[in-house]
N, C-alpha and C positions, 0 to 999 in steps of 0.2 A: 255181501253187497259190494259191487264194483261200480266204478264211475259210469261205465256204459250200460247202465240199467235204469229202468224207469223209476223204481223206488228211490234211487239216489237222486236222480235229476228232478223228479217231480215232487218228492216229499222231503227227503233228508236235507238237500241243499237249500231250498227255500226256507225251511224252518230254521236251519242254522243261521242263515243270513238275518232272518227276523230276530232270532234270539240275540245275536251279536249287536244288532241295532238297538234293541231294548236295553241290553246290558250296558252299552256305552252311555246311553242317556240316563240310566238310573244309577250306575255304579262306577263308571269311569274305566280306566285302563285295566285295573286288576280284575274287575268283574268280567271284562272281555276275555282275559286270559283264562279265567276259571270256566267261563261258558264254552270257549273253544276246546278246552281240555275235556270237559264233560261230553261235548259233542264227539270228540275223537274217541273217547271210551265207548260211547254208544256205537259208533262206526265199527270199532274193534269187536264189541260184544255181538254185533249183528252176525258176524261170521262164527264165533264160538265164545260164549260168555265165560267158559271155564278158564280161559287164559287171562282174564282180567287181573287175577291175583298175581300171576307171573309178571305182567306188565307193570303193575303198581309196585310190586316188590322190587323189580329191577330199577325203577325210578328212584325209590327210596334208598336202595343200596348204593347206586352210583352217585346220587347227590350227597349221601353221607361220606362216601370215599373221597369225593371232591373236597368236602369241607375239611376232612382230616389231612389231605395233602396240602392244604393252605396253612396248616398250623406250623409253628416254628420248630418242628422236629429236626433232628440231625439227618443229614442226607442219606445215610444207610437206611434209617427208619422210613423215610419217605420213599425210597426205592422199593422197600418191602411192601409198603402200602400200595404202591402202583402195581407191583407184581401180583399182589393178591386180587386187586380190582380187575386187572386185565384177565388173569387166570379164571376168575369167577365168571366173567362174561363169556370167555371162550368155552368154559366147561358147560354152560347152559346151551350154547350154540351147538357144541359137539354132541351133547347128549341127544338133543332133538333131531339133529340133522344127520349124524354120522353113526349112531349106534347100530342100526340095522346093516349099514354098509360094512362096519367092522365085523359083525357077526357072520355075514355072508362070506366074507373073505376068510374068516376063521374056519368056517365049514370047509372051504376049499383046501386050506393048508393042513388041517388036522384030520380031515375025513370024517369028522363027527358032525352031527346035526344039532346045532344050537337053535333054540326056538327064537324066531324073530319076534320082536316086541311090536305091538300095535301102537306106534308112536305117531301122533298127529303133529305136523310141523306148525308152530305158532305163526301167526300172520306177521310177515315183514321182519322176522327175527334176524335175518342176515344183515339187513340195512340198519336196523336199530342197534345191533351189536357193534357195527363199525362206528356209528355215531357216538356211542358211549365210550368206546375205546379211545377215539380221538379226543373226546372231552377229558378223559382221565390223563392221557399223555400230555395234553396241553396244560392242564392244571398243574401237573408235576413240573413241567418245564418252565412255564411262564408266570405262574402264580397270579392269575388274573383276579379281578374283583369277583367275589363270590356271587352266584346266582341264587335268587329266591326259589323256593320249591315250586311255586306256581309257574314261573317262567321255565324252569327246567323240565317240569312235567309236560308242559305244552311243547317244548322242543323235542322231547322224545316221542310223544304220541300224536303230534299234529297230523290229522288224517290225510291231507293231500299227498304227503310223501311217505305214508306209512307202509304201503304195500310194496312199491317197487322204486322208491327214490323219487327224485334225485337224492343222493346221500348228502344231507344238509349239514354243514359245519356249524357248530354252536356259535362261533364268532360272527357268522354272517346272518343268523336268524334271531338269536336272543336279543341283540341290541335293537332289532326291529320291534320286538315285543315291548321293549322298555321305552319306546318313544312316547311322548306325551299324547300324541294323536292316534295311538294304536287303537284300532277298532272303529275309527271314524270311516264310515262307508261313503265313498265318493263316486259320483256318476261316471267320471272318466275311468277310474279303476275298474268299476263294474263292467263298463262297455269293453274295455281292453281285455279284461279277464274272461268275459263271455266269448269274445272273438277267439282268443287263444284256446279256450276250452272246446269251442266248436271245431276248430282246426284239428285238435288232437282227437276228438270224438270221431270226426270224419276219417282220419288216418286209421284209427283202430277198427271202426265198424264197417266203413265202406271199402277200405282197401285191404287191411290185414285179414279180416274175416273172409273176404272174397277169395284172396289168394290161398287161404288154408284149404279150400276145396280141391286144389291141385297138389299141394305139398303133402297133405296127410295120406292120400291113397298110395302115392309112390313110395313113401317111407314104409307104409304098411306092407306093400309088396316085397320090399327088400327084407323086411323083418321075417318073412316066411321063407326066405332063401331063393326067391324068384330072381333070375338075372335081369338086369336092366341094360338097355342100350346106352351109349354115351349121351345120346340126345335126351333120353328121359332121366338119366342119372344127373346130368348137369341141370336139367329142368327142375328136378326135385330140390337140388341144392339152391338154385336161384330162387325158386318159389319160397322155400323156407327162409332164406336170408332176407328176402323182401318182406315176408310176413312178420318176421321177428323185428325188423327195423321199424315198420309202420305201427306194429303193436306197441313196442317199447317206447319209441319216440312219441307216439300218440299219447301213451300214458303220461310221459314226462310233460308234454304240452298241456294235458288236462290238469296235472298237478300244479304247473306254473300258473295256468289260468285261474284255478281255484285260489291259489295264494294271492293273486292280484285282486280278486274280488274282495278279499279281506284286507287289502292294502299291504300285502307282504310280497317281496320279490324272492322267489326261489332260484337257485342257480341253474344255468343252462346245462343240459345233459347231452345234447347231440348237435353237431355242426357238419351236416352233409358228409358222413363218414365214407360213403361210397364214392366220394370224389377224391379220396386220399391217394397220394402219389407214392407212399411207402407205408410199411407196416407201422413204423413209429408215428407217422402222420395219421394213420387210422386210429391209433390209440389216443391221439390228441383230439379226435373228433367223436369217437364212440364212447358212450357211457362216461362222459368226461369227469363226473364226480367220483366214479370208481377209480379211474386212472389217477386222479389227484390223491385219493386215499392211498392207493398202492404205492405211489411215489413217495409221499410224505411220511407214511407210517410203516412202510415195509422196505422198499428199495433203499431209501436214504439211511434208515437205521442199520440196515445190513452192511452199509459202507458205500453204497452208490458207486460212483466212479472215482473214489478218492484213494483207493489202495491198489492201483495197477489195473492193467487191461483185463487179465484173466479173472480177477475177483469181480470186476465190473460185469463181465459176461456171466459169471456164476450168479451174481446178484440178480441180473435180468432174468435168468432162467428160473431161479428159485421164486422170484416174485410172480412170474406168470404161472408157474405150476401151482402155487398157493392160491392165486387168483382163480385158476380153473377149479381147484378143489372147493373153494368158497362158493362157486356157482352151483355145485351139486355133488351129492354123494354117489358117484359112479366113476368107473374108470374112463368112461367116455369123456367126462369133463377134465380128467387128468390129461387125456390125449389132446383135447382142445387147448388146454393151457400149454402143453408141451409144444404144440405146433406153433403157437404164437410166440412162446419164448424162444424156440429155435429160430424162427424167422427174424426176431429182433437181434439175436446173436449173429446170424449170418449178415444182417444189414450192417451191424457195427464192424464186423470183420471185413466186409466188402469196402466200407468207407476207409478203413485203415489201409487196405491194399491199394485202393485208388490213390490215396494221399501219398503213399510211399513210391508208387510207380508212376505217378503223374497221369493217371488215366482220367478220361472224361467221365462225367456222371451219365447214367442212363438217360435217354430221352424221356421226357415226362410221360408220353403215351405208353412207352414200354414199362416204366415204373408203375403206372396205373394198372396196366393189364396183369403184371406179375402180382401186384398187391391184391387185386380183386380175385385172381385165381386162387391165391393162398387163403384169403378170407372166406370165400365160398366153399372151398374144400374143407376148411376148418369148421364150418357150420354143420357139416355132416355129423360128427360125433356129438355136437351140442344138441342136435335134434334126435338122433337115433336112440332107440331103446337100449342098445348094447353095442359093444365094439364089433360084434359079428354083423349086425345090421349095417354099421358104418362101413365095414370092410366090403360088404356086398355093393354098396353104392360107389365106393372108391374104385372097386374093380370095374364097374360099369363106366366110370368117368375116364379111366386111363387104358382099359384093356378090353372093354366090351365092344360089340358091333357098333358102328357109327350110328346106324339108323335101324329101326325095326322093319320087318317085311312090309308093313302097311305103307311105308314111305313110297312104294312103287305107285300107289294110287294117286299120290300128290305129284311126285316128280316125273312119273312116266318111266317106261322101260328103258328108254334111251339114256337118260341121265343116270338112272340107277345102274345100268350096265357099265357106264363110263366110270362111276365111282368104284365099282367092283374091279374093273380093269386096273385102277390105280392101286389096288391092294386093300381097299377099305371094305369092311364087311357090312352087309345089309341083310340082317336075319333076326329071327326071334319075334316074340309077341309084342304088341302095342298095349300097354297097360292102361292108358287113358285113350278113350275113343278119339277119332279124328275130329268129330264135332267139338269135343272138349278142348282139344288143342287149338282149334280154329278160334275159340274164345280166349284161351289161356295166353297164347303168344302175344296178341296185341295188348292184352291187359298187363302181362308181365313186362313187356317192352315199355309201355307208358309209365308203369309204376317205377321201373328202374330209372327212367329219365327224371321223374319227380324226385326220387331219392337222391339223385346226383345234383340236381339244379334247384330244387325248392328250398328256400330259406327255412331256418328253424321257426317253430310256431310263434315265439315271442316277436321276432323280427317281422314275420308276415302279419301278425296281428296288429303291430304298430303301423304297418303300411296300410292295412285295411281300415284302421280307425283314426288315421291322421286328421287333424282339424281342417275344416273347409275354410280356405282363405278367399275364395272367389266363386262365381257361379259354376265355372267348369269343375272346380274341385268339389263343390257341393253335389254336383251330379255324379261325380265319381264316388263320393262318400255314400250317396244313396244306393248306388250300384253295389258297392262293397257290403253295405248293411244287408241288402237283399241276398247277396251271395252267402254271407255268414248265416242268415236265417234259413236259406234253402239247405245249406250244409247241415245245420242243426236239425231241422225237421226231417230231412232225408235219413240222417243217422238215427233219429229217434224212432222212425218207422221201421228201419231195417234191423235195429239192434236186437230184436226179439229172436233172431235166428241163431246167434252165437255171441256170447258176451264174456267169455272166459279169457282173462289176460294170460299170456304165456309166462309172465313173471309173477303171477298171483301165488300167494302162499310161498314166498321165496325166502 
């Protein structure tokens, strides 16, 4: 069950809201926490009930480790307890996510055939693992007030952020569970939450799923070794990068909207990343909760920038490589992490050279173009089924013909011959028909402008649900409500075509 599905929107969500309303009236705050935990377990079991034991066992194990870390043991003992807790969480993640990857590479190295295990990846295991590790590290470091098992279980399993984040930190969500008014459903929160949910649903269903119809066939062509022109190779990368952004940010908006319906504020996860002027700026805007985790629990513990320039650059590279591996068990994800790590290293070195030589910074437009070129080239291995497929698309981007033969139909012989005279190649097949490209180009262009300029879902939702102070504002509020309703109904009708999240089962 995903958010962009009729069972979730028409059955699960209304019943959960009703159950929370009744729990609050009959049992208070603790009853609400238990009710939402049960609902989250139902949501989890809808996908595969066999992993409920793993989820509950993980909750009990980490809660118990947290309690042990709060006891007045000697510091070496507490370090051992922390190491055991972190290692156990990583062992579970590595078993489910990386066992087959390890066996495949063992086959290549040894020449023997090891049987691949039929391992199903538990829902949201990557995000849950990060949250629990952060909890254990903070408990060891800060000795906070202990959490009750009900609050901790809800923190780990809360269904809005279960599949694909945002990666919620225990310090920002559990105190919200502990408020005296937790579970009191307010009309303002419901209105705002529904508006943000509708915005995210529209991003996912109306934009991301539409763009997929152009990204998927082009990557499929590259997967069978068909050469692509630069036009179609860059088109494939652009289409996938936009699909991923609207899919993932749409999910984050829906998660934030759902949290608001229950009176909870989840952290922002995207802030117009395709408006970034540098690769570091991109990572301040893209998957912001992941960037925060990598910084606080990997980059800084490795030493950050505290031990000299070269160790700083090494720490950056190691952090991004591990971030790539965390995204998926394939060398393509390692390549993606290496590209971003290398770009961050180059940016730091360029800044050092500029400062020492007194050079001016790059113009913002040039910084933006270079950043977007790197980001969209790096999306290729993130989407490709293998490095061979990625290499085929990269070859088209930088060394393929500029345009396919069919470009003559659009440009005419005169312009085409002029391009050829300049040394540019116009040859090869067109893998998407001209009619498809006539639809794709304006949609991709409009989608890119939305990605660059449209505010995040929460900010946009607050704009659309702002209270009416006068007649003019009331008219605007009615128009906004109509727009949200139209967006929601349109998404509900269209969602039957394709409802799978790219980050589902991650």
